[in-house]
Structure formats: structure tokens, C-alpha cells
N, C-alpha and C positions, 0 to 999 in steps of 0.2 A: 806496608799496607796500613790504611787508615783505621784508627780505633773508633771512629765515629759511627753511630748507628746508621744503618743503611735504609734510605727512603727511596722507593721506586715511584716515579711519576709517569703514569701512562696517559699521554696527551698528544694528540696529533697536531695541535697548534704550536708551531715552533716559537712564536712570540710568547705564548703563555708558558711554555716550557722554561724559557729563559727567565721570565718573571718569577716563577716558582723556585727555580734554582738559586736565584739571588736572595730570595726571601728566607732560605734555610741554611744559614752558615754553620749551624751546629750539627748538621747531618751530612753523611756522604750521599750525594744525590746521584741517582741512576735514572735515566730517561729512556722511554720507548714510545714510538709513534704508532705501532700496530700490534696485532695479536702475536705474530711470530717473534718479533723482537722483545716483546714483553715477557713471553714465556722463556725465551732464551736467557734473558737477564735474570729472571727468577731462578732458573736452574743453576746459573753460574754464580750468582751473588747471594741468593737466599735472603732478601731484605725482610726485615721484621714488619714493616708497614708499607703499604702502597696506596697511592691515590689514583683513582681510575675514572676517566671520562668514558661514558658508555658509547658516545658517538665516535667510532673509530673506522678508518677505511678497511674494506671497501663499502661500508655503510655508514658514512659520517653523519647522515641525517636521521639514522635509526638507532636502535639499541642492540641489534643482534650480535655484533662483534664484541661489544662491551660485556654483554652477559656471558658470551663464550669465554672471554678472558677471565671473568670472575669465577666461573665454574672451574676452569682449568687451574687457576691459582689455588683455589681452596681444595681441589683434589690432590694437587702435588704437594702443597705445604699448608695444611689446614690451620696452623697456628698463625699464619700471616693475617695482619689486621688490615683489611681493605676498606678504604674510605671512598665512596662513590660520589661522583659529581651529579648534581641535580639542577636542571634548568627549571624556570618557572613553568607550572602546569604539568610537571612530570611526576605527580604524586604516585601514580600507579607503578611507574618504573622503580621508584624508591622503595615502595612496599615489597615489590618483587625481589629487589636486590637484598633487602634486609632478610627476607624469608629464605633466600639462598645462602645467607651466611655473611653478608657484608657487615662490617663492624659499625659504621656510621656513614653519614653523607654530608655534603656541603653544597651550598647554593651558588649558582652562577648568576650574575658576575661575582667573581671571587673577592671576598673580604680576607686579605692576607692574615690579619691578626686573628680573626675567628678560626680560620683554617689552621693556623699555627697552634692554637689551643687544642683543637681536635687531634692534630697529629701528635703533639706532645703527650696528650693523655693516652693515645693508642700505644705509643712506645712504652709509657709507664706501665700500662696494663700487661703488655707483652712481656716485659721484664719480670713482673711479679709472677706471671703464669709460668715462665721458664724456670724461675727459682723454685716454684712449688713443685714442678716436675722433677727437678734435680733432687730436692729433698725427699720426694716420694721414692725416686729410684734408689737413692742412697739408703733409705730405710729398708727397701725391699732387697737390694742387691749387695749392700755392703756387709752388714752383719745381720744375718737372718735369725730365725728362732734358735734359742740356746747359745747365741754368740757364734754360730757357724758363719764363717766368712766365705761368701760365694757370690758369683755373678752368673753362674751357668743355669740355663732353664731346667736342666735335669735335676739339679740339687734344689732349686727353688720350688720345683714341683713336689719334692719330698717334704720340704718344710711347710708348704701350704697344706699338704695332706695331714701332717701332724697337727697343725693349728686347727684344722676342722675337727679332727678326732679328739683333741684335748678335752673339750667340755663333756664328752660322753664317757660314761663310766664303763669302758670296755677294756679288755686285755689287748695289748699291742705287742707284736713280734717284729723286731728289727733285724733284717737279714743283710749282711754286707761283710766284705773282707775286713781283716784286722786293720785298724788305723783309719777307718773312714768316718769316725765321729759318732759312733752309736751311743756312747754314754752322754755326749753333749746333746744329742737329739732327745734322748730319754729325759734328761734334766730339763730341756726346753719344753717338752710335753708336760712335765710336772708343773713347771712355772706357769704355763698357759692354762692349766686346769683350774678347777674351783677348789681343789683340795688344800687344806690349811696345814696338814701334818708335814713331816719331814720327807725328804727324798733320801732313801737309803739304798745304797748300791752294794752288791756283793759279786765278786768274780768267782763263779763256781769252779773254774778250772784251776784257780790259784790255791784252793784249800784242799788238803788231803781228804780222801773219801770218808775216813773215820771221824773227821771233825766237822764235815759239812752239815750233817744233820743237826748237831748242836748249835752251829752258827746260825742256821735258819730258824730252828724251832725253840732254841734255848734249853735250859736244863734246871732241874730242882737240886737243891743242896743234897749232897750225898748220892746223887744218881750214878756216879761212877768215881773211880779213884781220881782225886784232884778236884772234884766238884765241891769246893769249900763254901760256896754260896749259891743262892738261886740267881740265875742269869737270864735276862730276856734275850730272845733271838732276834734276828734281823726283821722277821715278819712282824713281831710285836712292836719293834722300834718304829716301823713304818705305819703304825696305827693312824688313820686319818690322812695318810699321805700316799707315797708311791714307793713300791719295792722294785728295784731294777736288778734282774737276774742276768748278769752277763755270762756269756758262754753256757747257755742253758743245755746245750748238747752234751756237756760233760757231766751232767747229773747222773749218777748210777741208777739203774732200773729200780732197786728196792726203794730208794728215796723218791723216785718219780711217783710211786704209788701214794706215799704220804703227802706229797705235794699236790697230787690230784685231789685227794680228799679235802685238803684245805681249800682248794679252788671251788670245789662243789659245795662244801658246807660252810665255808668262811669261819671255821673254828680250828684251833690247834691244841695240841697237848705237848707240853714240854717233856723232854726226856726225863723219865723217873716220876712224872706227874700223872695224876688221874683226873684232874679237873679240866674240862674243856674251856678254852678261852676264846671268846668271840673277837675277831679282828676284822676291821674294815680297812682294807688297803687295796690300792690298785696295783696290778702286776704288769710290768713292762719287761720283756725279756729280749735277749739278743744272742746271735751266734754267727760265726763265720762259716760254719759247717753246712753241708747240703742236708737240711733237715728232712726234706722229702725222701731222700735216699735212706736216711737213718730210720724213718718210719717204715719204709718198704723192707729194710733189713731187720726189722724188729729190735733195733737197738734204742729206739725211742718210742714210747707208748703213743699210739694213735689217739687214744681218748685224751691224753694230756696235751697233745699237739693241738687238738681242736679247742681245748679250754684256753690255751695260751694264745692261739692265733686267731682271735676274733677279727683283728685287723692286722694284716701283714704289710709291712713297708720295706721295700727293697732299696738299699742305699747304693748309689753308683760309686765305683772306685774313682780315685783322683784322675786316672787316665781317661775316664768317661765323662769328665767335667771340663770341656775345653776352656782354657783361659784361667781356670781357678788356681792352677799351680803357680803362675806368676803373681796373681792377686794375693794368694796366701803367703808366698815367699816374701813379698814386700811387707805384709802385716807382721810376719814372724821376725823378719830382720829388725824392724823398728822396735818390736816388743823386747827382743833379747838384747839388742844393742843398748836400749834404754835401761833395762834391768841390770846389765853388767857395767853400765856407765862407760860405754865404749865410744860415745859421741855419735854424730849422725853418720850413718852408712847407707850406701845404695848399691845397686847391682850394675856391673859393667854390661855392655851389650852382649858380650859373649856368654855371660852368666845367664841372662834372660833367654837367649837362644837355647842354651843347654837345658834350662829348666823346662822350656816348652817341648823340647825334643825327647826328654827322658820319659820312660813309661811308668815310673813310680810304683814298683811292685809292693813297696811298704806303705804306700798311700801317704796320708798327712803326717803320720808318725815318722816316716822316713824323711819327708821334706823338712820337718821341724828339726830333726837331728842334724841333717846336713847344713841347714841354715844357721843353727846355733853354733856348730863347729866352725863354719865359714866366718861368722861374725868375729870369732876369737882369732882365727888364723890370718885373716886379711891384713896385709901390711899397712894399707892406707884406708881411705874412706870408701874405695870401690871394692866390692866383692866380685871376684872373677870366677870363671868356670872351674879353674884349677883349685880355688879355695873350696868349692863345693864338691870337688872330686867327681866332676861330671864331664870330663873331657871325652870319654868314650860312651856317648849316648846311644841308646838302642834304637832300632828301626821299628816303624809301625807294622802292624799285622797286614797280611795281604788283602787285596780288594774283594768285595762281595759282588757288586755289579757296578757298571759305569755311573749310573745315576746316583746310587748310594755313595760311591766313592767321591764324586764331585761335591755332593751336598755336605758330606762329612768333612771334606777338605776345606770347603768354604767356611763352614761353621768354625772349624778349628783355627783357621787363619784369621778370621775376623775377631774371634774371642781372644786370641793371643795378642793381636795388634791392639785391641781395646785395652787389654791389661797393660801392655807396655806403654801405651799413651795415656795411662791413668784415666781412661774413659773420654778423652778429648776427641771429638769427632773429626776435626780437621787434621790432628796429628795421626789418627788412625788411618784416615784416607791417604795421607802422604806415605805412611808405612806400607800400605797395600798397593799404592800406585794407581788409585782410582779416584773419581770425583766424589764429593760429599753426597750429591743426590743418588749416585750409584750405590754408595755405602748405605744410605738410608733405606733404599729399596731392598738391599740384601738383608739388612738387619730386620726389616719388617717381615720379609719372607721367612726368615729363620727364627723369628720371635726372640731376637737378642736385644739386650738393653745395655746402654753404656754404664 
């Protein structure tokens, strides 16, 4: 296949077609003499630039066919740069063509040099716009807020929600299974906010109940045995910043009362202290538990829940993020192989298939553990499914209804193929066994990005 840029010439005059073909040695020339062949060529080859004579059969003396071709080209592939032919005295047609979306026009009889400059500029602008789209997609889909690596619409929706919430001084509750990236998102929220203080994180489930109050609120010297000095708690350390309370569902009920008072009054008292201390900190909390069920069972205070959950963000599991497992696996393999100086490593096809098929009950944390172990255990540069210990991949859950199953299957297959092909559209289409225009239509329908 030629690496030259593709130029489509839509012209019914065979002699003029040959003249234009000879004039452009630096391009791969595609020719069409009517609307049907022009659209078929556009679908098959996706040229970046097209020159279009408005006088096409069956209306060679009019402009109806030419305008129909222009409208169809811009509807099918809006980024195509269409340069329309203008005869003398056809100013109204040119104005109409430009208003419809034509990029430029040229006068007949043709000046090859002048048209060559217009065509070259059209290719240059098309290339710049394509690069700009790639950079924008990479910024949005590669590493999102907080360093989250994702390409799935489900996770991108979460990051966009957090970006919108970040400037507002409200409490945020992140709900999601263990290993879905709750702390990364909380840190990203802090970074995107206007707060200048520290991001302070505490895992409420990892600290014994008897010590948790001291960790949060601090203590005065002599408050209890072993309190040899006055110590600030995590809440004070987050002054002017963000306090992240991970696994908030594990906070005992007596401490929930004290936490609620802090959220209402924005003052604390250290253990053993009598002096109220004003603290300005934003609270972000997270849990993997069913917090609504805990409120209903009276194991979590309802008034505290409403203080903490001014904004609730539900984080999808890795299994609910089609294509992200492969994308993350590549990122993590490069990260760990580089850190451990293991050289360049990549995934064998059976490893990629196993990653896509596995349901990832441990989410990103499980994926990282498997990839890190596989990077060490792999004999050569290729990491196999056996290295990942994923030879017995689980099956997906049963269907809901036919339409939902088909859409879910299409989304998953396209996202996985995009991940395997590193976002290359031609490679993705080959993996799926469909044409590029069909793939573009499906990606548009399902709001998927390369």
C-alpha cells in the first residue's frame, strides 16, 4: 500500500482527469466521474482531500449532482477538505459551496500550479487538525484526572464529573469496589481544586478503633499513657487542603458523632484538650461497602451520611470498563519492567486475549499484581497468559435482553480491539473483520474514542 496522501479527483472529463493525475506525483490519485463512484471511493479509501467539479452526470450542465456529492462527502467524513471547481460567472455556486462546508475553490480553466498550492495547503491543514485531534484524545483518554489510565466512556464520565466538582467546596463520597482507584481519584480531585494545603489520606479500616480517634483529632501531652507530646491529628494536618477518609464505613458509631460535629462546626478538640481549634479542610471519603444498606441497618449515622455525601460518585469496576484492562496492562508492564530494569517487554496474543476475557474480581490492584509478577517470571520479551496465571479465564454473566447483549458485546469487542491495536483504526478494523467506515459508524454510535 502507498504511503502517499490520498487525493480524490471528482471530474467527469476523462482528459482533465489524466491531466490532473499527471500533475500530482506526490499524491496517491483516486478518480471518480459520478456521484456513485465518488462516494464508493470515499468509503473505501478515505482520502484527506478531494477536488470536485460541480457539473457531474446526469446533470453535467448544472450543479445539482455536484452539490449532492459535496453534501454526502461532508456528512460521511466531515474532516475531508473539499476544493470545488468554479467556472467564470458561477459566484453564487461558490458562495453556496463554501457555506455548505467546502474548504476552497479553484477557477476553470485550470492553472495547475495555482491548484497545486491549494491542494498542498489543504493537506497541510488536514494533517495539523488530525494531529490536534490525536493530542486531544490522548489528553482525555490516555491518562485522565489523577493519573488514571483509561479509555472507557464509563470511567471518563467519572473523571469529568470529578473535574466539574473539584472547584466547588463540597464533600464528596466515592463508592466503588476495592482496587478501582478511589484514592487516585481523590488525589486528582484535590489537585484540580483551588486548595493550597496538603492532601492527607487515612485508611479508617487499617487503624485499631482505640487509636483512630487520636489519629484523626490528635491529642494533648499527657492525655493518655504514652502521650509524651502534643500531636496534631490528620484533620489538622489537612488545614487548607483535603482530608481523604478511606473506608469511612469502618468508623465506629461513637466516633461518627464526633466526626459529624466537626463537619457541622468546622472545629475540633484534641483528645485531652479543652480549646476548640478551627480547621478549614475539604473532606473526601470512600468505601467499598453498601453505605445505603448500612444507613438502613443503623450501623452508619444517616445525618453523617448526608454531610459526607453532598456529591456521590460511583466508580465502575474494571470489568465494567471495556478495553481498559488491556490498556492498563500495557502501561503497568512498561512501568514495572522499566523500574526493575528488565528491558522491553510486551504481551503475547494469548496474554492479551486472557486479559480481555478475565473478569478481574480484584480490579486494578489484581491486574497490577499479576502484571508485575509476569514481568519477573517471563522467560523472554513476550509475556504469555501462563506468566499471568490466566489460563482458566472466567465467563461473562448471562444476558439481560438481546438488544442490550448485542450493544454490550459490540462495545466490549471494539474497546478490546482498540486496546490491542494501540488505537490504530486500520488495525482495529482488521482485528474485527470490518471496514474502517463501519468501525467509525460503530464508534460514533457507542461514543468510543481511539
